[in-house]
Backbone of each chain as nested JSON, in Angstrom:
{
  "chains": [
    {"id": "A", "residues": [
      {"number": 1, "name": "MET", "atoms": {"N": [112.319, 86.634, -110.481], "CA": [110.997, 86.823, -109.884], "C": [111.037, 88.183, -109.628]}},
      {"number": 2, "name": "ASP", "atoms": {"N": [109.915, 88.854, -109.804], "CA": [109.952, 90.411, -109.548], "C": [108.941, 90.42, -108.083]}},
      {"number": 3, "name": "LEU", "atoms": {"N": [108.93, 91.739, -107.419], "CA": [108.256, 92.142, -106.187], "C": [106.982, 91.315, -106.255]}},
      {"number": 4, "name": "SER", "atoms": {"N": [106.227, 91.633, -107.407], "CA": [104.775, 91.203, -107.193], "C": [104.659, 89.668, -107.344]}},
      {"number": 5, "name": "GLU", "atoms": {"N": [105.505, 89.056, -107.921], "CA": [105.389, 87.555, -107.861], "C": [105.783, 86.86, -106.411]}},
      {"number": 6, "name": "TRP", "atoms": {"N": [106.945, 87.463, -105.731], "CA": [107.191, 86.993, -104.341], "C": [105.866, 87.404, -103.552]}},
      {"number": 7, "name": "ARG", "atoms": {"N": [105.399, 88.595, -103.734], "CA": [103.946, 88.975, -103.006], "C": [102.943, 87.871, -103.042]}},
      {"number": 8, "name": "ALA", "atoms": {"N": [103.009, 87.681, -104.342], "CA": [101.705, 86.498, -104.58], "C": [101.986, 85.377, -103.976]}},
      {"number": 9, "name": "ARG", "atoms": {"N": [103.197, 84.861, -103.835], "CA": [103.633, 83.638, -103.145], "C": [103.283, 83.694, -101.626]}},
      {"number": 10, "name": "ILE", "atoms": {"N": [103.6, 84.935, -101.104], "CA": [103.353, 85.246, -99.768], "C": [102.063, 85.15, -99.365]}},
      {"number": 11, "name": "ASP", "atoms": {"N": [101.107, 85.826, -100.317], "CA": [99.583, 85.832, -100.038], "C": [99.054, 84.324, -100.244]}},
      {"number": 12, "name": "ALA", "atoms": {"N": [99.57, 83.49, -101.125], "CA": [99.005, 82.307, -101.098], "C": [99.506, 81.399, -99.874]}},
      {"number": 13, "name": "LEU", "atoms": {"N": [100.737, 81.778, -99.29], "CA": [101.335, 80.875, -98.281], "C": [100.403, 81.328, -97.057]}},
      {"number": 14, "name": "ASP", "atoms": {"N": [100.058, 82.572, -96.908], "CA": [99.411, 83.17, -95.941], "C": [98.13, 82.638, -95.473]}},
      {"number": 15, "name": "GLN", "atoms": {"N": [97.465, 82.27, -96.847], "CA": [95.894, 81.733, -96.673], "C": [96.077, 80.166, -96.433]}},
      {"number": 16, "name": "GLN", "atoms": {"N": [97.315, 79.704, -96.508], "CA": [97.453, 78.299, -96.117], "C": [97.877, 78.143, -94.73]}},
      {"number": 17, "name": "LEU", "atoms": {"N": [98.416, 79.188, -94.02], "CA": [98.751, 79.401, -92.726], "C": [97.314, 79.648, -92.075]}},
      {"number": 18, "name": "VAL", "atoms": {"N": [96.593, 80.507, -92.372], "CA": [95.205, 80.65, -91.941], "C": [94.462, 79.473, -91.772]}},
      {"number": 19, "name": "ASP", "atoms": {"N": [94.195, 78.659, -92.941], "CA": [93.782, 77.133, -92.893], "C": [94.369, 76.356, -91.846]}},
      {"number": 20, "name": "LEU", "atoms": {"N": [95.619, 76.238, -91.861], "CA": [96.058, 75.182, -90.927], "C": [95.831, 75.777, -89.496]}},
      {"number": 21, "name": "LEU", "atoms": {"N": [96.204, 77.055, -89.312], "CA": [95.769, 77.489, -87.856], "C": [94.221, 77.168, -87.31]}},
      {"number": 22, "name": "ASN", "atoms": {"N": [93.62, 77.426, -88.391], "CA": [91.963, 77.12, -87.876], "C": [91.878, 75.551, -87.842]}},
      {"number": 23, "name": "GLN", "atoms": {"N": [92.426, 74.812, -88.772], "CA": [92.301, 73.299, -88.61], "C": [92.934, 72.802, -87.146]}},
      {"number": 24, "name": "ARG", "atoms": {"N": [94.073, 73.5, -86.803], "CA": [94.57, 73.392, -85.558], "C": [93.513, 73.482, -84.456]}},
      {"number": 25, "name": "MET", "atoms": {"N": [92.964, 74.561, -84.512], "CA": [91.866, 74.906, -83.301], "C": [90.944, 73.926, -83.368]}},
      {"number": 26, "name": "GLN", "atoms": {"N": [90.323, 73.419, -84.638], "CA": [89.254, 72.358, -84.57], "C": [89.765, 71.185, -83.937]}},
      {"number": 27, "name": "TYR", "atoms": {"N": [91.065, 70.763, -84.041], "CA": [91.678, 69.715, -83.454], "C": [91.548, 69.567, -81.886]}},
      {"number": 28, "name": "VAL", "atoms": {"N": [92.047, 71.071, -81.412], "CA": [92.21, 71.357, -80.191], "C": [90.698, 71.278, -79.629]}},
      {"number": 29, "name": "LEU", "atoms": {"N": [89.836, 71.655, -80.26], "CA": [88.489, 71.767, -79.673], "C": [87.817, 70.376, -79.644]}},
      {"number": 30, "name": "GLU", "atoms": {"N": [88.317, 69.484, -80.525], "CA": [87.845, 67.953, -80.32], "C": [88.642, 67.346, -79.082]}},
      {"number": 31, "name": "ILE", "atoms": {"N": [89.678, 67.615, -78.9], "CA": [90.516, 67.108, -77.685], "C": [89.933, 67.648, -76.543]}},
      {"number": 32, "name": "GLY", "atoms": {"N": [89.433, 68.94, -76.328], "CA": [88.614, 69.459, -75.213], "C": [87.511, 68.589, -74.98]}},
      {"number": 33, "name": "LYS", "atoms": {"N": [86.714, 68.425, -76.179], "CA": [85.465, 67.746, -75.829], "C": [85.616, 66.434, -75.245]}},
      {"number": 34, "name": "LEU", "atoms": {"N": [86.717, 65.688, -75.97], "CA": [86.993, 64.287, -75.32], "C": [87.23, 64.514, -74.065]}},
      {"number": 35, "name": "LYS", "atoms": {"N": [88.176, 65.502, -73.531], "CA": [88.864, 65.478, -72.008], "C": [87.532, 65.826, -71.182]}},
      {"number": 36, "name": "ARG", "atoms": {"N": [86.629, 66.673, -71.752], "CA": [85.446, 66.871, -70.949], "C": [84.583, 65.548, -70.675]}},
      {"number": 37, "name": "GLU", "atoms": {"N": [84.275, 64.962, -71.654], "CA": [83.361, 63.78, -71.621], "C": [84.007, 62.856, -70.573]}},
      {"number": 38, "name": "ASN", "atoms": {"N": [85.452, 62.803, -70.492], "CA": [86.176, 61.892, -69.646], "C": [86.318, 62.383, -68.372]}},
      {"number": 39, "name": "GLY", "atoms": {"N": [85.929, 63.56, -68.113], "CA": [86.048, 64.346, -66.704], "C": [87.582, 64.583, -66.48]}},
      {"number": 40, "name": "LYS", "atoms": {"N": [88.334, 64.721, -67.454], "CA": [89.774, 65.22, -67.418], "C": [89.865, 66.626, -67.265]}},
      {"number": 41, "name": "PRO", "atoms": {"N": [90.943, 67.333, -66.767], "CA": [91.121, 68.649, -66.909], "C": [91.498, 68.98, -68.503]}},
      {"number": 42, "name": "VAL", "atoms": {"N": [91.019, 70.183, -68.846], "CA": [91.308, 70.436, -70.564], "C": [92.66, 71.051, -70.605]}},
      {"number": 43, "name": "GLN", "atoms": {"N": [93.207, 71.889, -69.531], "CA": [94.464, 72.367, -69.814], "C": [95.598, 71.387, -69.425]}},
      {"number": 44, "name": "ASP", "atoms": {"N": [96.714, 71.619, -70.091], "CA": [97.901, 70.484, -69.759], "C": [99.187, 71.223, -70.072]}},
      {"number": 45, "name": "LEU", "atoms": {"N": [99.67, 71.768, -69.212], "CA": [100.897, 72.575, -69.514], "C": [102.05, 71.783, -69.675]}},
      {"number": 46, "name": "GLU", "atoms": {"N": [102.086, 70.491, -69.458], "CA": [103.221, 69.584, -69.591], "C": [103.346, 69.315, -71.232]}},
      {"number": 47, "name": "ARG", "atoms": {"N": [102.016, 69.065, -71.697], "CA": [101.696, 68.843, -73.167], "C": [102.469, 70.2, -73.95]}},
      {"number": 48, "name": "GLU", "atoms": {"N": [101.801, 71.217, -73.444], "CA": [102.31, 72.575, -74.166], "C": [103.845, 72.785, -74.161]}},
      {"number": 49, "name": "ARG", "atoms": {"N": [104.44, 72.259, -72.977], "CA": [105.922, 72.409, -72.943], "C": [106.723, 71.506, -73.974]}},
      {"number": 50, "name": "ALA", "atoms": {"N": [106.035, 70.415, -74.036], "CA": [106.474, 69.135, -74.934], "C": [106.51, 69.763, -76.466]}},
      {"number": 51, "name": "ILE", "atoms": {"N": [105.28, 70.264, -76.725], "CA": [105.067, 70.884, -78.006], "C": [106.232, 71.888, -78.401]}},
      {"number": 52, "name": "LEU", "atoms": {"N": [106.436, 72.666, -77.568], "CA": [107.481, 73.646, -77.845], "C": [108.807, 73.229, -77.932]}},
      {"number": 53, "name": "GLU", "atoms": {"N": [109.154, 72.15, -77.218], "CA": [110.348, 71.581, -77.184], "C": [110.5, 70.851, -78.618]}},
      {"number": 54, "name": "GLN", "atoms": {"N": [109.382, 69.955, -78.878], "CA": [109.47, 69.318, -80.298], "C": [109.803, 70.103, -81.309]}},
      {"number": 55, "name": "LEU", "atoms": {"N": [108.941, 71.27, -81.238], "CA": [109.074, 72.37, -82.446], "C": [110.171, 73.104, -82.484]}},
      {"number": 56, "name": "THR", "atoms": {"N": [110.925, 73.596, -81.555], "CA": [112.293, 74.0, -81.241], "C": [113.37, 73.135, -82.006]}},
      {"number": 57, "name": "THR", "atoms": {"N": [113.118, 71.992, -81.567], "CA": [114.083, 70.984, -82.208], "C": [114.002, 70.701, -83.654]}},
      {"number": 58, "name": "TYR", "atoms": {"N": [112.635, 70.871, -84.026], "CA": [112.426, 70.334, -85.397], "C": [113.045, 71.812, -86.275]}},
      {"number": 59, "name": "ASN", "atoms": {"N": [112.674, 72.893, -85.718], "CA": [112.971, 73.919, -86.505], "C": [114.518, 74.161, -87.007]}},
      {"number": 60, "name": "GLN", "atoms": {"N": [114.629, 74.129, -88.369], "CA": [115.836, 74.611, -89.074], "C": [116.018, 75.923, -89.488]}},
      {"number": 61, "name": "GLY", "atoms": {"N": [115.165, 77.027, -89.116], "CA": [115.403, 78.277, -89.431], "C": [114.934, 78.723, -90.737]}},
      {"number": 62, "name": "PRO", "atoms": {"N": [114.974, 79.922, -91.227], "CA": [115.719, 81.138, -90.522], "C": [114.969, 81.517, -89.393]}},
      {"number": 63, "name": "LEU", "atoms": {"N": [113.831, 81.213, -89.007], "CA": [113.104, 81.57, -87.818], "C": [114.227, 81.036, -86.72]}},
      {"number": 64, "name": "SER", "atoms": {"N": [114.263, 81.843, -85.511], "CA": [114.928, 81.54, -84.407], "C": [114.122, 80.631, -83.57]}},
      {"number": 65, "name": "THR", "atoms": {"N": [115.099, 79.983, -82.645], "CA": [114.298, 79.169, -81.541], "C": [113.242, 80.083, -80.829]}},
      {"number": 66, "name": "GLN", "atoms": {"N": [113.794, 81.31, -80.402], "CA": [112.999, 82.199, -79.647], "C": [111.642, 82.378, -80.429]}},
      {"number": 67, "name": "ALA", "atoms": {"N": [111.89, 82.667, -81.868], "CA": [110.628, 83.092, -82.381], "C": [109.67, 81.868, -82.662]}},
      {"number": 68, "name": "ILE", "atoms": {"N": [110.243, 80.833, -82.901], "CA": [109.174, 79.517, -82.717], "C": [108.49, 79.493, -81.43]}},
      {"number": 69, "name": "GLU", "atoms": {"N": [108.995, 79.576, -80.234], "CA": [108.792, 79.555, -79.068], "C": [107.483, 80.473, -78.775]}},
      {"number": 70, "name": "ASP", "atoms": {"N": [108.013, 81.668, -79.082], "CA": [107.036, 83.086, -79.052], "C": [105.886, 82.708, -80.036]}},
      {"number": 71, "name": "LEU", "atoms": {"N": [106.109, 82.487, -81.107], "CA": [104.575, 82.354, -81.93], "C": [103.847, 81.106, -81.448]}},
      {"number": 72, "name": "PHE", "atoms": {"N": [104.326, 79.916, -81.226], "CA": [103.675, 79.015, -80.777], "C": [102.926, 79.085, -79.332]}},
      {"number": 73, "name": "THR", "atoms": {"N": [103.711, 79.75, -78.489], "CA": [103.073, 80.15, -77.343], "C": [101.768, 80.952, -77.465]}},
      {"number": 74, "name": "ARG", "atoms": {"N": [101.751, 81.873, -78.502], "CA": [100.862, 82.779, -78.87], "C": [99.737, 81.882, -79.507]}},
      {"number": 75, "name": "ILE", "atoms": {"N": [99.873, 81.061, -80.32], "CA": [99.052, 79.884, -80.914], "C": [98.346, 79.267, -79.979]}},
      {"number": 76, "name": "MET", "atoms": {"N": [99.1, 78.511, -78.89], "CA": [98.395, 77.76, -78.029], "C": [97.429, 78.682, -77.104]}},
      {"number": 77, "name": "GLN", "atoms": {"N": [97.805, 79.905, -76.746], "CA": [97.126, 80.859, -76.041], "C": [95.765, 81.113, -76.592]}},
      {"number": 78, "name": "GLU", "atoms": {"N": [95.742, 81.348, -78.158], "CA": [94.361, 81.252, -78.697], "C": [93.635, 79.957, -78.666]}},
      {"number": 79, "name": "ALA", "atoms": {"N": [94.19, 78.954, -78.688], "CA": [93.657, 77.872, -78.495], "C": [92.749, 77.943, -77.126]}},
      {"number": 80, "name": "ARG", "atoms": {"N": [93.571, 78.248, -76.195], "CA": [92.931, 78.396, -74.755], "C": [91.784, 79.333, -74.822]}},
      {"number": 81, "name": "ASN", "atoms": {"N": [91.908, 80.483, -75.321], "CA": [91.021, 81.533, -75.523], "C": [89.57, 80.78, -76.016]}},
      {"number": 82, "name": "LEU", "atoms": {"N": [89.975, 79.868, -77.185], "CA": [88.825, 79.283, -77.718], "C": [88.049, 78.464, -76.94]}},
      {"number": 83, "name": "GLU", "atoms": {"N": [88.913, 77.523, -76.187], "CA": [88.466, 76.573, -75.19], "C": [87.678, 77.013, -74.157]}},
      {"number": 84, "name": "GLU", "atoms": {"N": [88.012, 78.144, -73.526], "CA": [87.032, 78.929, -72.8], "C": [85.821, 79.528, -73.256]}},
      {"number": 85, "name": "GLY", "atoms": {"N": [85.868, 79.746, -74.321], "CA": [84.582, 80.23, -75.102], "C": [83.673, 78.938, -75.043]}},
      {"number": 86, "name": "GLN", "atoms": {"N": [84.205, 77.75, -75.378], "CA": [83.619, 76.557, -75.724], "C": [83.045, 76.157, -74.472]}},
      {"number": 87, "name": "ALA", "atoms": {"N": [83.67, 75.979, -73.279], "CA": [83.215, 75.593, -71.842], "C": [82.172, 76.301, -71.351]}},
      {"number": 88, "name": "GLN", "atoms": {"N": [81.995, 77.383, -71.652], "CA": [80.962, 78.298, -70.905], "C": [79.459, 77.716, -71.408]}}
    ]},
    {"id": "B", "residues": [
      {"number": 1, "name": "MET", "atoms": {"N": [88.201, 58.673, -82.724], "CA": [89.634, 58.815, -82.557], "C": [89.949, 59.197, -81.183]}},
      {"number": 2, "name": "ASP", "atoms": {"N": [91.044, 58.56, -80.65], "CA": [91.234, 58.944, -79.263], "C": [92.325, 60.022, -79.017]}},
      {"number": 3, "name": "LEU", "atoms": {"N": [92.479, 60.488, -77.746], "CA": [93.666, 61.551, -77.451], "C": [94.692, 61.611, -78.305]}},
      {"number": 4, "name": "SER", "atoms": {"N": [95.322, 60.152, -78.141], "CA": [96.778, 60.236, -78.689], "C": [96.596, 60.364, -80.283]}},
      {"number": 5, "name": "GLU", "atoms": {"N": [95.619, 59.984, -80.975], "CA": [95.333, 60.067, -82.336], "C": [95.469, 61.661, -82.71]}},
      {"number": 6, "name": "TRP", "atoms": {"N": [94.511, 62.481, -81.86], "CA": [94.246, 63.81, -82.108], "C": [95.587, 64.364, -81.939]}},
      {"number": 7, "name": "ARG", "atoms": {"N": [96.444, 64.202, -80.979], "CA": [97.722, 64.857, -80.662], "C": [98.838, 64.417, -81.903]}},
      {"number": 8, "name": "ALA", "atoms": {"N": [98.669, 63.262, -82.327], "CA": [99.309, 62.99, -83.593], "C": [99.262, 63.98, -84.703]}},
      {"number": 9, "name": "ARG", "atoms": {"N": [97.712, 64.262, -84.881], "CA": [97.553, 65.166, -86.059], "C": [98.245, 66.467, -85.672]}},
      {"number": 10, "name": "ILE", "atoms": {"N": [97.835, 66.764, -84.499], "CA": [98.191, 68.335, -84.193], "C": [99.969, 68.471, -84.188]}},
      {"number": 11, "name": "ASP", "atoms": {"N": [100.557, 67.425, -83.854], "CA": [102.049, 67.36, -84.082], "C": [102.535, 67.503, -85.369]}},
      {"number": 12, "name": "ALA", "atoms": {"N": [101.599, 66.672, -86.347], "CA": [102.039, 66.642, -87.868], "C": [101.69, 68.211, -88.263]}},
      {"number": 13, "name": "LEU", "atoms": {"N": [100.655, 68.63, -88.038], "CA": [100.301, 70.105, -88.35], "C": [101.016, 71.13, -88.092]}},
      {"number": 14, "name": "ASP", "atoms": {"N": [101.618, 70.959, -86.755], "CA": [102.377, 71.877, -86.243], "C": [103.83, 72.041, -87.004]}},
      {"number": 15, "name": "GLN", "atoms": {"N": [104.138, 70.827, -87.52], "CA": [105.576, 70.763, -88.301], "C": [105.241, 71.362, -89.616]}},
      {"number": 16, "name": "GLN", "atoms": {"N": [104.158, 71.105, -90.187], "CA": [103.688, 71.969, -91.514], "C": [103.774, 73.523, -91.21]}},
      {"number": 17, "name": "LEU", "atoms": {"N": [103.287, 74.004, -89.898], "CA": [103.168, 75.297, -89.817], "C": [104.791, 76.025, -89.528]}},
      {"number": 18, "name": "VAL", "atoms": {"N": [105.705, 75.116, -88.905], "CA": [106.943, 75.621, -88.89], "C": [107.539, 75.641, -90.317]}},
      {"number": 19, "name": "ASP", "atoms": {"N": [107.423, 74.646, -90.922], "CA": [107.857, 74.696, -92.286], "C": [107.243, 75.847, -93.184]}},
      {"number": 20, "name": "LEU", "atoms": {"N": [105.999, 76.356, -93.305], "CA": [105.419, 77.255, -94.038], "C": [105.935, 78.594, -93.353]}},
      {"number": 21, "name": "LEU", "atoms": {"N": [106.186, 78.703, -91.922], "CA": [106.558, 80.141, -91.55], "C": [107.815, 80.299, -91.809]}},
      {"number": 22, "name": "ASN", "atoms": {"N": [108.812, 79.29, -91.879], "CA": [110.14, 79.415, -92.479], "C": [110.099, 79.767, -93.993]}},
      {"number": 23, "name": "GLN", "atoms": {"N": [109.368, 79.206, -94.495], "CA": [109.204, 79.395, -96.122], "C": [108.735, 80.96, -96.196]}},
      {"number": 24, "name": "ARG", "atoms": {"N": [107.856, 81.209, -95.455], "CA": [107.234, 82.859, -95.374], "C": [108.629, 83.604, -95.221]}},
      {"number": 25, "name": "MET", "atoms": {"N": [109.439, 83.345, -94.339], "CA": [110.642, 84.198, -93.915], "C": [111.748, 84.115, -95.115]}},
      {"number": 26, "name": "GLN", "atoms": {"N": [111.674, 82.984, -95.646], "CA": [112.744, 83.078, -97.042], "C": [112.304, 83.917, -97.974]}},
      {"number": 27, "name": "TYR", "atoms": {"N": [110.878, 83.992, -98.478], "CA": [110.154, 84.682, -99.456], "C": [110.439, 86.573, -98.788]}},
      {"number": 28, "name": "VAL", "atoms": {"N": [110.321, 86.74, -97.599], "CA": [110.53, 88.015, -97.091], "C": [111.885, 88.571, -97.33]}},
      {"number": 29, "name": "LEU", "atoms": {"N": [112.885, 87.564, -97.191], "CA": [114.265, 87.964, -97.259], "C": [114.499, 88.361, -98.856]}},
      {"number": 30, "name": "GLU", "atoms": {"N": [114.102, 87.559, -99.673], "CA": [114.186, 87.741, -101.072], "C": [113.402, 89.088, -101.251]}},
      {"number": 31, "name": "ILE", "atoms": {"N": [112.524, 89.159, -100.9], "CA": [111.71, 90.762, -101.311], "C": [112.777, 91.747, -100.757]}},
      {"number": 32, "name": "GLY", "atoms": {"N": [113.238, 91.542, -99.322], "CA": [114.056, 92.435, -98.829], "C": [115.47, 92.97, -99.766]}},
      {"number": 33, "name": "LYS", "atoms": {"N": [115.907, 91.628, -100.613], "CA": [117.109, 91.831, -101.148], "C": [116.913, 92.562, -102.289]}},
      {"number": 34, "name": "LEU", "atoms": {"N": [115.822, 92.152, -103.303], "CA": [115.203, 92.835, -104.125], "C": [115.162, 94.398, -103.992]}},
      {"number": 35, "name": "LYS", "atoms": {"N": [114.574, 94.891, -102.931], "CA": [114.273, 96.149, -102.525], "C": [115.62, 96.976, -102.346]}},
      {"number": 36, "name": "ARG", "atoms": {"N": [116.391, 96.191, -101.653], "CA": [117.678, 96.918, -101.348], "C": [118.47, 97.024, -102.554]}},
      {"number": 37, "name": "GLU", "atoms": {"N": [118.379, 95.957, -103.569], "CA": [119.215, 96.128, -104.841], "C": [118.761, 97.408, -105.632]}},
      {"number": 38, "name": "ASN", "atoms": {"N": [117.328, 97.632, -105.473], "CA": [116.646, 98.57, -106.221], "C": [116.602, 100.018, -105.527]}},
      {"number": 39, "name": "GLY", "atoms": {"N": [117.195, 100.08, -104.222], "CA": [117.467, 101.304, -103.554], "C": [116.135, 101.654, -102.992]}},
      {"number": 40, "name": "LYS", "atoms": {"N": [115.064, 100.793, -102.941], "CA": [113.766, 101.067, -102.152], "C": [113.832, 100.931, -100.649]}},
      {"number": 41, "name": "PRO", "atoms": {"N": [112.829, 101.516, -99.82], "CA": [112.744, 101.215, -98.378], "C": [112.314, 99.71, -98.171]}},
      {"number": 42, "name": "VAL", "atoms": {"N": [112.803, 98.952, -97.281], "CA": [112.235, 97.572, -96.957], "C": [110.972, 97.378, -96.517]}},
      {"number": 43, "name": "GLN", "atoms": {"N": [110.766, 98.316, -95.402], "CA": [109.662, 98.228, -94.746], "C": [108.409, 98.904, -95.437]}},
      {"number": 44, "name": "ASP", "atoms": {"N": [107.264, 98.171, -95.522], "CA": [106.067, 98.705, -96.073], "C": [104.687, 98.548, -95.267]}},
      {"number": 45, "name": "LEU", "atoms": {"N": [104.627, 99.613, -94.527], "CA": [103.489, 99.427, -93.5], "C": [102.115, 99.379, -94.244]}},
      {"number": 46, "name": "GLU", "atoms": {"N": [101.997, 100.077, -95.406], "CA": [100.858, 99.811, -96.178], "C": [100.71, 98.447, -96.639]}},
      {"number": 47, "name": "ARG", "atoms": {"N": [101.56, 97.679, -97.117], "CA": [101.439, 96.233, -97.509], "C": [101.071, 95.473, -96.28]}},
      {"number": 48, "name": "GLU", "atoms": {"N": [101.845, 95.806, -95.083], "CA": [101.444, 95.006, -94.036], "C": [99.781, 95.347, -93.523]}},
      {"number": 49, "name": "ARG", "atoms": {"N": [99.444, 96.326, -93.765], "CA": [97.981, 96.792, -93.382], "C": [97.025, 95.794, -94.382]}},
      {"number": 50, "name": "ALA", "atoms": {"N": [97.521, 95.897, -95.597], "CA": [96.663, 95.189, -96.764], "C": [96.659, 93.669, -96.396]}},
      {"number": 51, "name": "ILE", "atoms": {"N": [97.886, 93.15, -95.958], "CA": [97.909, 91.783, -95.83], "C": [96.767, 91.213, -94.474]}},
      {"number": 52, "name": "LEU", "atoms": {"N": [96.881, 92.13, -93.501], "CA": [95.875, 91.917, -92.439], "C": [94.461, 91.966, -92.895]}},
      {"number": 53, "name": "GLU", "atoms": {"N": [94.235, 92.934, -93.685], "CA": [92.813, 93.117, -94.211], "C": [92.466, 91.949, -94.901]}},
      {"number": 54, "name": "GLN", "atoms": {"N": [93.419, 91.417, -95.897], "CA": [93.079, 90.209, -96.775], "C": [92.688, 88.975, -95.978]}},
      {"number": 55, "name": "LEU", "atoms": {"N": [93.608, 88.705, -95.001], "CA": [93.517, 87.593, -94.039], "C": [92.508, 87.557, -93.246]}},
      {"number": 56, "name": "THR", "atoms": {"N": [92.112, 88.568, -92.581], "CA": [90.765, 88.663, -91.814], "C": [89.583, 88.524, -92.753]}},
      {"number": 57, "name": "THR", "atoms": {"N": [89.523, 89.051, -93.742], "CA": [88.435, 88.758, -94.72], "C": [88.337, 87.307, -95.207]}},
      {"number": 58, "name": "TYR", "atoms": {"N": [89.426, 86.764, -95.529], "CA": [89.555, 85.314, -95.936], "C": [89.125, 84.509, -94.768]}},
      {"number": 59, "name": "ASN", "atoms": {"N": [89.526, 84.725, -93.629], "CA": [89.225, 83.947, -92.513], "C": [87.964, 83.502, -92.104]}},
      {"number": 60, "name": "GLN", "atoms": {"N": [87.763, 82.285, -91.946], "CA": [86.324, 81.832, -91.783], "C": [86.139, 80.981, -90.3]}},
      {"number": 61, "name": "GLY", "atoms": {"N": [87.048, 81.185, -89.445], "CA": [86.956, 80.752, -88.02], "C": [87.498, 79.252, -88.097]}},
      {"number": 62, "name": "PRO", "atoms": {"N": [87.509, 78.733, -86.755], "CA": [87.001, 79.364, -85.477], "C": [87.807, 80.248, -84.986]}},
      {"number": 63, "name": "LEU", "atoms": {"N": [89.131, 80.569, -85.562], "CA": [89.964, 81.619, -84.981], "C": [89.079, 83.218, -85.281]}},
      {"number": 64, "name": "SER", "atoms": {"N": [89.198, 83.889, -84.327], "CA": [88.49, 85.258, -84.446], "C": [89.206, 86.344, -85.437]}},
      {"number": 65, "name": "THR", "atoms": {"N": [88.538, 87.239, -85.801], "CA": [89.524, 88.312, -86.684], "C": [90.742, 88.926, -85.858]}},
      {"number": 66, "name": "GLN", "atoms": {"N": [90.224, 88.98, -84.483], "CA": [91.222, 89.469, -83.668], "C": [92.383, 88.72, -83.61]}},
      {"number": 67, "name": "ALA", "atoms": {"N": [92.269, 87.367, -83.414], "CA": [93.165, 86.305, -83.182], "C": [94.065, 86.149, -84.489]}},
      {"number": 68, "name": "ILE", "atoms": {"N": [93.41, 86.335, -85.761], "CA": [94.21, 86.345, -87.039], "C": [95.169, 87.609, -87.048]}},
      {"number": 69, "name": "GLU", "atoms": {"N": [94.635, 88.812, -86.558], "CA": [95.301, 90.021, -86.677], "C": [96.352, 89.85, -85.841]}},
      {"number": 70, "name": "ASP", "atoms": {"N": [96.163, 89.473, -84.581], "CA": [97.313, 89.317, -83.6], "C": [98.357, 88.262, -84.097]}},
      {"number": 71, "name": "LEU", "atoms": {"N": [97.929, 87.084, -84.565], "CA": [99.051, 86.266, -85.054], "C": [99.878, 86.508, -86.103]}},
      {"number": 72, "name": "PHE", "atoms": {"N": [99.274, 87.368, -87.122], "CA": [99.887, 87.76, -88.278], "C": [100.784, 89.074, -88.106]}},
      {"number": 73, "name": "THR", "atoms": {"N": [100.378, 89.908, -87.162], "CA": [101.07, 91.031, -86.606], "C": [102.493, 90.567, -86.054]}},
      {"number": 74, "name": "ARG", "atoms": {"N": [102.37, 89.415, -85.056], "CA": [103.344, 88.965, -84.522], "C": [104.478, 88.302, -85.724]}},
      {"number": 75, "name": "ILE", "atoms": {"N": [103.761, 87.557, -86.732], "CA": [104.412, 86.934, -87.868], "C": [105.34, 87.999, -88.579]}},
      {"number": 76, "name": "MET", "atoms": {"N": [104.603, 89.121, -88.912], "CA": [105.333, 90.216, -89.511], "C": [106.442, 90.811, -88.842]}},
      {"number": 77, "name": "GLN", "atoms": {"N": [106.251, 90.872, -87.39], "CA": [107.216, 91.353, -86.539], "C": [108.413, 90.565, -86.463]}},
      {"number": 78, "name": "GLU", "atoms": {"N": [108.556, 89.274, -86.57], "CA": [109.411, 88.323, -86.891], "C": [110.244, 88.511, -88.059]}},
      {"number": 79, "name": "ALA", "atoms": {"N": [109.33, 88.745, -89.1], "CA": [110.016, 88.99, -90.394], "C": [110.772, 90.101, -90.387]}},
      {"number": 80, "name": "ARG", "atoms": {"N": [110.342, 91.264, -89.705], "CA": [111.104, 92.469, -89.47], "C": [112.348, 92.103, -88.779]}},
      {"number": 81, "name": "ASN", "atoms": {"N": [112.325, 91.382, -87.818], "CA": [113.646, 90.999, -86.82], "C": [114.569, 90.434, -87.711]}},
      {"number": 82, "name": "LEU", "atoms": {"N": [114.063, 89.414, -88.606], "CA": [115.01, 88.898, -89.608], "C": [115.729, 89.76, -90.53]}},
      {"number": 83, "name": "GLU", "atoms": {"N": [114.911, 90.804, -91.19], "CA": [115.318, 91.867, -92.077], "C": [116.36, 92.453, -91.382]}},
      {"number": 84, "name": "GLU", "atoms": {"N": [116.148, 92.942, -90.258], "CA": [117.182, 93.738, -89.589], "C": [118.562, 93.235, -89.36]}},
      {"number": 85, "name": "GLY", "atoms": {"N": [118.412, 91.724, -89.064], "CA": [119.648, 90.857, -88.916], "C": [120.413, 90.858, -90.243]}},
      {"number": 86, "name": "GLN", "atoms": {"N": [119.58, 90.905, -91.349], "CA": [120.134, 90.524, -92.73], "C": [120.801, 92.171, -93.276]}},
      {"number": 87, "name": "ALA", "atoms": {"N": [120.203, 93.057, -92.855], "CA": [120.463, 94.454, -93.374], "C": [122.127, 94.778, -92.591]}},
      {"number": 88, "name": "GLN", "atoms": {"N": [122.205, 94.315, -91.675], "CA": [123.496, 94.769, -90.885], "C": [124.813, 94.303, -91.601]}}
    ]}
  ]
}
């Protein structure tokens, strides 16, 4: 494979990542709606910690444990930003 | 759907994200190898900017343009970290 073929693979994969990330946010917004309907607090730090632990255990690399933790912390932060926009 | 069902969906989706992110890094490492074999510089800021532009154009939300830019900047930073480990 030459450079342009590898790049085309990355471009296709990145679009899948954008789709999955947006889908994840849709799920998070549904969960927030459910929680608000039931008068429960939306944020759940214990659940966030459990997610990080599950995913770092699942991860086989080449990304490091630290990289997975950093990326998913960032993803969950974006989810909170969206939730806050939603709750207003 | 109840809370636990939404959470199970997020857990499955997050594992897909970990898989895709690791696959992306494999592709990046292949590209780096190709470039080094051909005596080309590995880092390409123009390509990184083009990726961000493509993906923010592709994005339909709910994630914002800014969120996509931030997340993919972080992902490409991790790719560079891996590249540097590889080049040593």
